[in-house]
C-alpha positions as CSV (number, residue, x, y, z in Angstrom):
1,X,0.0,0.0,0.0
2,X,2.8,2.4,0.9
3,X,4.6,1.6,-2.3
4,X,1.5,2.2,-4.3
5,X,1.0,5.7,-2.7
6,X,4.6,6.5,-3.3
7,X,4.3,5.7,-7.0
8,X,1.1,7.7,-7.2
9,X,2.6,10.8,-5.5
10,X,5.8,10.5,-7.6
11,X,3.6,10.4,-10.8
12,X,1.6,13.5,-9.7
13,X,4.7,15.4,-8.8
14,X,6.5,14.5,-12.1
15,X,3.4,15.5,-14.1
16,X,3.2,18.9,-12.4
17,X,6.9,19.6,-12.9
18,X,6.7,18.6,-16.6
19,X,3.6,20.7,-17.2
20,X,5.1,23.7,-15.5
21,X,8.2,23.4,-17.7
22,X,6.4,23.1,-21.0
23,X,4.6,26.3,-21.7
24,X,2.6,26.9,-24.9
25,X,3.4,30.6,-24.9
26,X,5.9,31.6,-27.6
27,X,8.5,34.0,-26.4
28,X,8.5,37.0,-28.7
29,X,11.5,37.6,-30.8
30,X,13.0,41.0,-29.9
31,X,15.9,42.9,-31.2
32,X,18.7,44.1,-28.9
33,X,18.8,47.5,-30.6
34,X,16.4,50.1,-32.1
35,X,16.0,50.0,-35.9
36,X,18.1,53.1,-36.5
37,X,21.0,51.6,-34.6
38,X,20.7,48.3,-36.4
39,X,20.9,50.1,-39.8
40,X,23.9,52.2,-38.6
41,X,25.8,49.1,-37.5
42,X,24.9,47.2,-40.6
43,X,26.3,50.0,-42.8
44,X,29.4,50.3,-40.6
45,X,30.1,46.6,-40.8
46,X,29.2,46.1,-44.5
47,X,30.3,49.0,-46.8
48,X,27.5,50.5,-48.8
49,X,27.3,53.5,-51.2
50,X,26.1,56.8,-49.7
51,X,22.6,56.2,-48.3
52,X,20.1,58.8,-46.9
53,X,17.4,58.3,-44.4
54,X,13.9,58.2,-45.9
55,X,11.4,60.7,-44.3
56,X,7.8,59.8,-43.4
57,X,6.2,61.4,-46.5
58,X,8.6,59.6,-48.8
59,X,8.0,56.3,-47.1
60,X,4.3,56.5,-48.0
61,X,5.1,57.5,-51.5
62,X,7.9,55.0,-52.3
63,X,6.9,52.1,-50.1
64,X,3.1,52.5,-50.1
65,X,3.1,51.8,-46.4
66,X,0.6,52.9,-43.8
67,X,3.0,54.2,-41.1
68,X,0.3,53.6,-38.4
69,X,1.1,49.9,-38.8
70,X,4.7,50.4,-37.7
71,X,6.0,50.8,-34.2
72,X,9.4,52.0,-35.5
73,X,11.3,51.9,-38.8
74,X,14.5,53.0,-40.5
75,X,14.8,53.1,-44.3
76,X,17.9,54.1,-46.2
77,X,18.0,54.7,-49.9
78,X,20.8,55.7,-52.3
79,X,21.8,59.4,-52.2
80,X,22.2,59.3,-56.0
81,X,20.0,57.5,-58.4
82,X,22.8,55.3,-59.9
83,X,22.6,52.6,-57.3
84,X,19.8,50.3,-56.1
85,X,21.1,49.7,-52.6
86,X,18.5,50.0,-50.0
87,X,18.1,48.9,-46.3
88,X,14.7,49.0,-44.6
89,X,14.1,47.7,-41.1
90,X,10.5,47.8,-40.0
91,X,9.1,46.9,-36.6
92,X,5.4,46.1,-37.1
93,X,3.0,46.9,-34.2
94,X,0.9,43.7,-34.8
95,X,2.1,40.5,-36.4
96,X,-1.1,40.1,-38.3
97,X,0.0,43.1,-40.5
98,X,3.3,41.5,-41.6
99,X,1.8,40.1,-44.9
100,X,0.6,43.6,-45.9
101,X,4.1,45.0,-45.1
102,X,5.8,42.2,-47.1
103,X,3.4,42.9,-50.1
104,X,4.3,46.6,-50.0
105,X,8.0,45.7,-49.9
106,X,7.7,43.4,-52.8
107,X,6.0,46.2,-54.7
108,X,8.9,48.5,-53.9
109,X,11.4,45.9,-55.1
110,X,9.5,45.5,-58.4
111,X,9.4,49.3,-58.9
112,X,13.2,49.5,-58.3
113,X,13.7,46.7,-60.8
114,X,11.6,48.4,-63.4
115,X,13.4,51.7,-62.9
116,X,16.8,50.1,-63.6
117,X,15.7,47.4,-66.1
118,X,16.9,49.4,-69.1
119,X,19.0,52.0,-67.3
120,X,21.9,50.1,-65.6
121,X,21.9,46.3,-66.1
122,X,24.2,45.6,-63.2
123,X,21.9,47.5,-60.8
124,X,18.9,45.7,-62.3
125,X,20.5,42.4,-61.4
126,X,21.3,43.7,-57.9
127,X,17.6,44.7,-57.5
128,X,16.4,41.3,-58.6
129,X,18.4,39.6,-55.9
130,X,16.9,41.5,-53.0
131,X,16.4,39.9,-49.5
132,X,13.2,40.0,-47.5
133,X,13.6,38.6,-43.9
134,X,11.0,38.4,-41.2
135,X,11.9,37.8,-37.5
136,X,9.0,38.2,-35.0
137,X,7.5,41.6,-35.7
138,X,10.6,42.8,-37.6
139,X,10.9,42.9,-41.4
140,X,14.2,43.5,-43.2
141,X,14.4,44.5,-46.8
142,X,17.8,44.7,-48.4
143,X,19.1,45.4,-51.9
144,X,22.8,45.1,-52.0
145,X,25.7,43.3,-53.7
146,X,26.5,42.2,-50.1
147,X,22.9,41.3,-49.1
148,X,23.9,38.0,-47.4
149,X,26.5,39.8,-45.2
150,X,23.9,42.4,-44.3
151,X,21.4,39.7,-43.4
152,X,24.0,38.0,-41.2
153,X,24.7,41.2,-39.4
154,X,21.0,41.8,-39.0
155,X,20.5,38.3,-37.5
156,X,23.1,39.1,-34.8
157,X,20.8,41.8,-33.4
158,X,18.3,39.2,-32.1
159,X,18.7,37.2,-28.9
160,X,19.1,33.5,-29.6
161,X,17.0,31.7,-27.0
């Protein structure tokens, strides 16, 4: 009888311990830096042509984005219209809006490609090989000859849990 009670108690305790350890809640993916600092560090680590910060009115015009969907963002575009390099880091307020953000970014990529299709063939190829990366509520859009290196640097801004 004592052995049976011991096994029963042990089973109950183990079930409680295991259920406490396994949580169905996903831990949100958060960056260690604000978007502006991420972009600054990416550009410092991976050389890019001269880029300028895109202002809010131009974000709406060039990216077709509703800024109300974003918690924070940083977008850098070429200072001169002879390069396609762009870096956009967007933190979305609500994850349900990420598909809309990705659609807007794909439209932007298409527009850049069309702009350079007959103008500068090397930059057209660069624009065709853009990167679009989503991590949690963050979306990264990169057009660069060194896009893979920029994505690797971007990945380093997120805590690995």
